[in-house]
C-alpha positions as CSV (number, residue, x, y, z in Angstrom):
1,M,-74.0,49.5,-49.0
2,R,-70.8,47.8,-48.1
3,H,-72.0,44.1,-48.5
4,T,-73.3,45.1,-51.9
5,N,-69.9,46.4,-52.9
6,F,-67.9,43.2,-51.8
7,A,-70.5,40.9,-53.6
8,L,-69.9,42.8,-56.8
9,A,-66.2,42.7,-56.1
10,L,-66.4,38.9,-55.9
11,L,-68.8,38.6,-59.0
12,T,-66.4,41.0,-61.0
13,A,-63.5,38.7,-60.1
14,A,-65.7,35.5,-61.2
15,V,-66.7,37.2,-64.4
16,L,-63.0,38.1,-65.3
17,S,-62.0,34.6,-64.6
18,A,-64.8,33.2,-66.5
19,C,-63.8,35.3,-69.7
20,G,-60.4,34.1,-69.5
21,G,-60.7,30.4,-68.6
22,S,-61.5,28.3,-65.6
23,E,-60.1,27.5,-62.3
24,T,-57.6,25.1,-64.1
25,G,-55.5,28.4,-64.8
26,N,-55.8,28.6,-68.4
27,Q,-56.7,32.1,-68.3
28,E,-54.8,35.1,-69.8
29,L,-52.9,36.6,-66.8
30,K,-51.5,40.1,-67.1
31,T,-48.5,38.9,-65.0
32,K,-47.4,35.2,-65.5
33,F,-45.9,34.1,-62.0
34,S,-42.9,31.7,-62.2
35,S,-44.1,30.2,-58.8
36,Q,-46.2,30.7,-55.6
37,V,-44.5,30.9,-52.1
38,S,-46.9,31.0,-49.1
39,F,-45.8,31.9,-45.4
40,G,-48.4,31.4,-42.8
41,D,-50.4,29.4,-40.4
42,S,-53.2,26.9,-40.5
43,L,-55.3,29.3,-42.8
44,A,-52.6,28.5,-45.6
45,D,-51.2,25.1,-44.5
46,V,-51.6,22.6,-47.3
47,G,-50.5,19.4,-45.2
48,T,-47.9,19.8,-42.7
49,Y,-49.5,17.6,-40.7
50,N,-51.0,15.1,-43.1
51,V,-48.8,12.3,-41.5
52,G,-49.3,9.5,-38.8
53,K,-52.6,9.6,-37.0
54,V,-53.8,12.9,-38.5
55,K,-53.5,11.1,-42.1
56,E,-55.0,7.9,-40.6
57,V,-58.2,9.7,-39.6
58,G,-58.7,11.3,-42.9
59,G,-57.4,14.8,-41.9
60,G,-54.5,16.8,-42.8
61,K,-55.7,20.3,-43.5
62,Y,-57.7,22.9,-41.5
63,T,-60.8,22.6,-43.5
64,I,-63.4,19.9,-44.3
65,N,-60.8,17.5,-45.8
66,G,-60.8,15.3,-48.8
67,D,-62.2,15.4,-52.2
68,N,-66.2,15.1,-51.5
69,T,-67.4,16.9,-54.9
70,A,-69.2,13.7,-55.5
71,K,-71.3,14.7,-52.7
72,N,-71.3,18.4,-53.3
73,P,-69.0,20.5,-55.9
74,A,-68.1,22.8,-53.1
75,L,-66.6,20.1,-51.0
76,T,-63.4,20.4,-52.6
77,G,-61.1,20.1,-49.7
78,K,-59.0,22.9,-50.8
79,N,-57.9,25.9,-49.0
80,W,-57.4,29.6,-50.5
81,T,-53.9,29.0,-51.7
82,E,-54.8,26.1,-53.4
83,F,-57.3,27.9,-55.3
84,M,-55.0,30.7,-56.1
85,A,-52.2,28.4,-57.7
86,A,-54.9,27.0,-60.0
87,Q,-56.2,30.8,-60.7
88,F,-52.3,31.5,-61.5
89,G,-51.9,28.3,-63.6
90,L,-49.4,26.9,-61.4
91,P,-48.9,23.6,-59.8
92,A,-50.9,22.6,-56.8
93,P,-49.0,23.7,-53.7
94,C,-47.3,21.0,-51.4
95,P,-45.9,21.5,-47.8
96,A,-42.3,22.6,-47.5
97,Q,-42.0,20.6,-44.3
98,T,-44.2,17.7,-42.9
99,G,-44.1,15.6,-39.6
100,L,-45.3,15.7,-36.1
101,D,-43.4,15.8,-32.6
102,G,-45.9,14.6,-30.3
103,D,-47.1,11.5,-28.4
104,A,-45.5,8.6,-30.2
105,S,-48.1,6.1,-28.5
106,K,-50.9,7.9,-30.0
107,G,-49.4,8.3,-33.5
108,F,-48.2,11.7,-33.3
109,S,-44.4,11.4,-33.7
110,V,-43.5,11.3,-37.3
111,P,-40.0,12.1,-38.6
112,V,-39.7,15.7,-39.9
113,V,-39.2,15.9,-43.8
114,N,-38.3,18.9,-45.6
115,N,-39.5,18.7,-49.1
116,L,-37.1,21.0,-51.1
117,A,-39.4,21.1,-54.1
118,C,-42.2,22.6,-52.2
119,L,-43.0,26.0,-51.5
120,S,-45.8,26.3,-48.9
121,Y,-44.1,26.9,-45.7
122,A,-47.3,27.9,-43.8
123,Q,-47.9,25.5,-40.9
124,G,-50.8,25.0,-38.6
125,G,-50.0,26.7,-35.2
126,A,-47.5,29.0,-36.7
127,R,-47.1,32.5,-34.8
128,V,-45.2,35.4,-36.2
129,T,-42.0,35.1,-34.4
130,N,-42.6,33.0,-31.4
131,P,-41.8,29.2,-32.0
132,V,-44.1,27.9,-29.6
133,G,-47.8,28.1,-31.1
134,P,-51.0,26.2,-30.1
135,H,-50.6,22.4,-30.0
136,H,-46.7,22.7,-30.0
137,K,-45.4,19.9,-27.6
138,L,-44.1,22.4,-25.2
139,T,-47.7,23.4,-24.4
140,G,-48.6,20.0,-23.4
141,S,-50.4,19.0,-26.6
142,A,-50.2,15.3,-27.5
143,I,-50.3,16.4,-31.2
144,G,-47.2,18.0,-31.3
145,Q,-47.6,20.5,-34.1
146,L,-44.2,21.9,-35.5
147,T,-45.4,25.7,-35.3
148,V,-42.4,26.9,-37.2
149,P,-43.0,30.7,-37.0
150,I,-43.6,32.8,-40.1
151,A,-40.1,34.6,-39.5
152,T,-38.4,31.3,-39.7
153,Q,-40.3,30.0,-42.7
154,V,-39.1,32.9,-44.5
155,A,-35.6,32.5,-43.6
156,N,-35.8,28.9,-44.5
157,H,-37.0,29.7,-47.9
158,L,-33.9,32.3,-48.3
159,S,-31.6,29.7,-47.1
160,R,-32.5,27.4,-49.9
161,N,-32.6,30.0,-52.6
162,G,-29.4,31.8,-52.1
163,G,-30.6,34.5,-49.6
164,K,-33.2,36.1,-52.0
165,F,-36.5,36.0,-54.1
166,K,-36.3,35.7,-57.7
167,G,-38.6,38.5,-58.2
168,D,-41.2,36.8,-60.6
169,E,-42.9,34.7,-58.0
170,V,-46.1,35.5,-56.1
171,V,-45.8,35.4,-52.3
172,L,-48.8,34.9,-50.2
173,M,-48.7,35.8,-46.4
174,I,-51.2,35.5,-43.5
175,G,-50.5,35.2,-39.9
176,G,-51.2,36.6,-36.4
177,G,-54.1,34.3,-35.6
178,N,-52.0,32.1,-33.5
179,D,-50.6,34.9,-31.5
180,A,-54.1,35.8,-30.5
181,L,-55.3,32.2,-29.9
182,A,-51.9,31.5,-27.7
183,M,-52.4,34.3,-25.5
184,L,-56.3,33.5,-25.2
185,G,-55.2,29.9,-24.3
186,E,-53.1,30.9,-21.6
187,L,-55.8,33.3,-20.1
188,A,-58.2,30.7,-20.3
189,V,-55.9,28.6,-17.9
190,N,-54.4,31.4,-16.0
191,A,-57.9,33.5,-15.2
192,P,-59.6,30.5,-13.7
193,A,-56.5,29.5,-11.8
194,A,-56.3,33.0,-10.2
195,G,-59.9,32.8,-9.3
196,K,-59.6,29.3,-7.8
197,A,-56.7,30.4,-5.5
198,A,-58.6,33.5,-4.3
199,G,-61.7,31.6,-3.8
200,N,-59.8,28.9,-1.7
201,Q,-58.4,31.4,0.5
202,A,-61.9,33.0,0.8
203,F,-63.5,29.9,1.5
204,A,-60.8,29.0,4.3
205,A,-61.2,32.5,6.0
206,N,-64.9,32.6,5.8
207,L,-65.4,29.0,7.2
208,T,-62.8,29.6,9.9
209,G,-64.5,32.7,11.1
210,Q,-67.9,31.0,11.3
211,L,-66.7,27.9,12.8
212,A,-64.6,29.7,15.6
213,A,-67.1,32.2,16.5
214,G,-68.9,30.0,19.1
215,A,-65.8,29.0,21.0
216,T,-64.7,30.4,24.3
217,D,-61.6,31.7,22.8
218,P,-62.6,32.5,19.0
219,A,-59.0,33.7,18.4
220,A,-57.3,30.6,19.6
221,A,-60.1,28.5,17.8
222,A,-59.5,30.2,14.4
223,Q,-55.8,29.6,14.9
224,A,-56.4,25.9,15.3
225,I,-59.0,25.6,12.5
226,G,-56.8,27.6,10.1
227,G,-54.0,25.2,10.8
228,A,-56.1,22.2,10.2
229,I,-57.4,23.6,6.9
230,M,-54.0,24.1,5.8
231,A,-52.5,20.8,6.8
232,E,-55.2,19.0,5.0
233,S,-55.4,20.9,1.9
234,Q,-51.7,20.3,1.5
235,R,-52.1,16.8,2.0
236,A,-51.9,14.5,-1.1
237,G,-55.3,13.3,-2.1
238,S,-57.0,15.7,0.1
239,T,-60.6,17.0,-1.1
240,Q,-62.6,19.8,-0.3
241,Q,-64.9,17.4,1.7
242,S,-61.8,16.3,3.5
243,T,-60.7,19.7,4.4
244,I,-64.2,20.6,5.6
245,G,-64.1,17.7,7.8
246,A,-60.6,18.5,9.3
247,A,-62.1,22.0,10.0
248,V,-65.3,21.1,11.9
249,Q,-63.2,18.5,13.8
250,A,-60.7,21.2,14.8
251,A,-63.5,23.6,15.8
252,A,-65.4,21.1,17.8
253,T,-62.3,20.2,20.0
254,Q,-62.3,23.9,20.9
255,P,-63.4,24.7,24.5
256,G,-67.3,25.8,24.3
257,N,-67.5,24.7,20.6
258,Q,-68.7,21.2,20.7
259,M,-72.2,22.0,19.1
260,V,-70.5,23.1,16.0
261,G,-69.6,19.3,15.1
262,Q,-73.3,18.7,14.4
263,E,-74.2,18.9,10.7
264,S,-77.4,20.9,11.3
265,V,-74.9,23.6,12.8
266,Y,-71.9,23.5,10.4
267,G,-74.0,22.8,7.0
268,P,-75.3,26.3,6.9
269,M,-71.8,27.7,7.6
270,V,-70.2,25.7,4.6
271,A,-72.9,26.8,2.2
272,K,-72.2,30.3,3.2
273,A,-68.5,29.8,2.9
274,L,-69.0,28.4,-0.6
275,A,-71.0,31.2,-1.8
276,A,-68.3,33.7,-0.6
277,A,-65.6,31.5,-2.3
278,E,-67.7,31.6,-5.6
279,A,-68.1,35.2,-5.4
280,E,-64.6,36.2,-4.6
281,G,-63.2,33.6,-7.1
282,A,-65.4,35.1,-9.9
283,K,-64.2,38.5,-8.9
284,A,-60.5,37.6,-8.9
285,G,-60.6,35.8,-12.3
286,A,-62.3,38.8,-13.9
287,A,-59.5,41.3,-12.5
288,Y,-56.9,39.1,-13.8
289,A,-58.4,38.9,-17.1
290,A,-58.8,42.8,-17.0
291,E,-55.3,43.3,-16.2
292,Q,-54.1,41.1,-19.0
293,G,-56.3,42.3,-21.5
294,P,-54.5,45.5,-22.3
295,K,-51.1,43.7,-22.2
296,M,-52.7,41.1,-24.7
297,I,-53.9,44.0,-27.0
298,A,-50.6,45.6,-27.1
299,A,-48.8,42.3,-27.7
300,M,-50.9,42.0,-30.8
301,G,-49.9,45.2,-32.0
302,V,-46.1,44.1,-31.7
303,A,-47.0,41.1,-33.7
304,G,-48.7,43.2,-36.4
305,D,-45.5,45.3,-36.4
306,E,-43.3,42.1,-36.8
307,M,-45.3,40.9,-39.7
308,A,-45.1,44.0,-41.7
309,A,-41.4,44.3,-40.9
310,L,-40.9,40.7,-42.2
311,A,-43.0,41.5,-45.5
312,K,-40.9,44.6,-46.1
313,T,-37.4,43.7,-45.1
314,Q,-37.1,39.8,-45.4
315,V,-39.6,39.4,-48.7
316,V,-39.8,42.7,-50.7
317,G,-36.2,43.6,-49.2
318,K,-34.9,40.2,-50.5
319,G,-36.2,40.6,-54.0
320,A,-40.1,39.7,-54.1
321,N,-41.9,42.3,-56.4
322,F,-45.6,40.7,-55.8
323,V,-46.2,40.1,-52.0
324,V,-49.8,39.7,-51.1
325,V,-50.5,40.2,-47.1
326,N,-53.7,39.3,-45.9
327,N,-54.8,40.7,-42.4
328,L,-56.6,38.7,-39.9
329,P,-60.2,37.9,-40.7
330,D,-63.0,38.9,-38.4
331,L,-62.2,36.2,-35.5
332,G,-64.2,38.3,-33.1
333,H,-67.6,37.1,-34.8
334,A,-66.3,33.5,-35.4
335,P,-68.0,30.5,-33.4
336,A,-65.1,30.5,-31.0
337,A,-65.7,34.2,-30.0
338,T,-69.2,34.1,-29.9
339,A,-69.7,30.9,-27.7
340,K,-70.6,31.4,-24.2
341,G,-68.0,32.7,-21.7
342,A,-65.7,33.6,-24.7
343,P,-64.1,37.2,-24.0
344,Q,-65.4,38.4,-27.3
345,A,-64.7,42.1,-26.8
346,L,-61.1,41.1,-26.0
347,I,-60.6,39.2,-29.2
348,I,-62.2,42.0,-31.4
349,A,-59.8,44.5,-29.7
350,M,-56.8,42.0,-30.3
351,V,-57.7,41.3,-34.1
352,D,-58.1,45.2,-34.4
353,K,-54.9,46.1,-33.0
354,F,-53.0,43.5,-35.1
355,N,-54.6,44.7,-38.3
356,A,-54.0,48.4,-37.6
357,H,-50.2,47.8,-37.0
358,L,-50.0,45.5,-39.9
359,K,-51.7,48.0,-42.3
360,A,-49.6,51.0,-41.1
361,G,-46.5,49.1,-41.3
362,V,-46.9,48.0,-44.9
363,A,-48.6,51.2,-46.1
364,G,-46.7,52.9,-48.9
365,E,-44.8,49.8,-50.1
366,S,-45.9,49.4,-53.8
367,K,-44.7,45.9,-53.8
368,I,-47.0,44.6,-51.1
369,L,-50.8,44.0,-51.7
370,Y,-52.6,44.5,-48.4
371,V,-55.8,42.7,-48.5
372,D,-58.5,43.4,-45.8
373,L,-59.9,40.0,-45.2
374,W,-61.5,41.4,-41.9
375,A,-63.8,43.6,-43.8
376,I,-65.0,41.0,-46.4
377,S,-65.5,38.1,-43.6
378,N,-67.3,40.6,-41.5
379,D,-69.7,41.6,-44.3
380,Q,-70.1,37.9,-45.1
381,I,-71.1,37.2,-41.4
382,V,-73.8,39.6,-41.2
383,N,-74.8,39.4,-44.7
384,P,-74.3,35.9,-46.1
385,A,-76.8,35.7,-48.8
386,P,-74.8,37.8,-51.6
387,Y,-71.9,35.4,-51.0
388,G,-73.9,32.2,-51.5
389,L,-73.3,31.3,-47.9
390,S,-76.0,29.3,-46.1
391,E,-74.6,29.4,-42.5
392,T,-72.0,31.9,-40.8
393,K,-72.8,31.3,-37.1
394,K,-72.0,27.6,-36.4
395,P,-69.2,25.2,-37.7
396,A,-69.8,22.5,-40.2
397,C,-67.6,19.7,-38.6
398,G,-68.9,17.6,-35.8
399,D,-67.0,15.2,-33.2
400,N,-63.9,13.5,-34.7
401,A,-60.8,11.7,-33.7
402,L,-58.9,15.0,-32.7
403,G,-62.0,16.5,-30.8
404,H,-63.5,19.4,-32.7
405,T,-60.6,20.7,-34.9
406,A,-60.8,20.9,-38.5
407,L,-57.3,19.2,-38.9
408,A,-59.4,15.9,-38.6
409,C,-62.6,17.0,-40.1
410,N,-63.8,15.2,-43.4
411,G,-67.0,14.2,-45.2
412,S,-67.6,11.6,-42.8
413,N,-67.8,13.6,-39.7
414,T,-69.6,16.8,-40.7
415,I,-73.0,17.6,-38.8
416,A,-76.0,16.3,-40.4
417,G,-77.5,18.3,-43.5
418,D,-75.9,20.1,-46.3
419,V,-72.9,22.0,-45.0
420,S,-71.2,22.7,-48.4
421,R,-72.0,26.4,-48.1
422,Y,-71.1,27.0,-44.4
423,M,-68.6,29.6,-43.6
424,F,-66.6,27.8,-40.9
425,A,-65.4,24.2,-40.7
426,D,-64.6,24.3,-37.0
427,D,-64.8,27.4,-34.8
428,V,-62.2,29.7,-36.4
429,H,-61.3,27.7,-39.9
430,P,-63.1,28.2,-43.2
431,T,-64.7,25.6,-45.3
432,P,-63.6,25.0,-48.8
433,F,-66.5,27.1,-50.1
434,E,-65.4,30.1,-47.8
435,N,-61.6,29.3,-49.0
436,S,-63.0,29.6,-52.5
437,L,-64.5,33.1,-51.8
438,I,-61.3,34.3,-50.1
439,A,-59.4,33.4,-53.2
440,K,-61.7,35.3,-55.5
441,Y,-61.5,38.2,-52.9
442,V,-57.8,38.1,-53.1
443,A,-57.6,37.9,-56.9
444,E,-60.1,40.8,-57.5
445,Q,-57.7,42.8,-55.2
446,M,-54.7,41.7,-57.3
447,I,-56.7,42.8,-60.4
448,V,-57.5,46.3,-59.0
449,K,-53.8,46.5,-58.1
450,G,-52.8,45.7,-61.8
451,W,-51.0,42.4,-61.1
452,L,-53.7,40.2,-62.9
């Protein structure tokens, strides 16, 4: 019955909103907020990177960008924080900082500008405390996202406002996703690297043993063949084929081993060695992932603790009275996690760990509203109809100038058909329609809390 309850909750929020007014924010509110301050990542970023090449290609936010309401009323180009501001009758949020620190030759180097009148500090790629998030220049990304961590975002706001919050603003916080994505990105590089290294060793050892077996002195032959493989593999420009050639040549010059130089003889040996390398490489890659998995899960718990402490000590502790802290949505069933080869079980465990620590960390603080986005998003994925969602398994965005990211997705590069009520813009980020559902759910939770 959970999906029915969630759907009714959204309907309740919509009805309450309709009774008092519209999205423009003219409804009577129980609490009149003076402003909206948001801290977080791409899920709340209203345009940090809407500059340079990103702006040129029609991007800027992590959804289906642009006002495409003429095409479909649901294609507003807004994220949930923009819907929330309208609900509160506040001005549309603007990014507290803009710029890019990437490859100038590609249009990704734009001076950083601090917009003192803007209160949306969220940035795509931002982690909780680590300054190097996905697509930061130190990751090798050409885009060069700024990825100012959430802890620093809060510190920046405090430094601009006398070290405190006024107390009559609403503060929206969401994060942790990029901590998971950063670690998963490292795993995606390091696990195959470990597998490749193990596979290369297995290949060399297997091929050497086979090629040396027919020599008069197999031990001496193996030493010569092994030396040839090592020398060739370390040579600039070497390939697998050139390494095989060096090994075969060394083997054929050994006493009693001339026949091994014939392709009909060494060919099956190479095939057998390649099979052994593939098996050993897969085993080593899996072993590396298995070893790292628990460490990654534990690190997400730490990130959840850090996020909770930040909300309690640096936001509530500095004077904020209305703090909305969203947990991570169900990334474990987003398209990125269900793709072939994705470590879905690990992703699920990482998200669960973060959310558990975040929830425990803010428990008991009356000035914090913990919103369970995981529960509502999970329900939407498995039971989309009550929410008006038409697709929850695949993204709406097609290829664009930046690849597949929603950062450069707009009405001109979505896939064919009506995508207005898809859940996902790209493989992790929500569409404007899903953002509107998030905003309605957050508003409903604020009503239950007594804040609206």
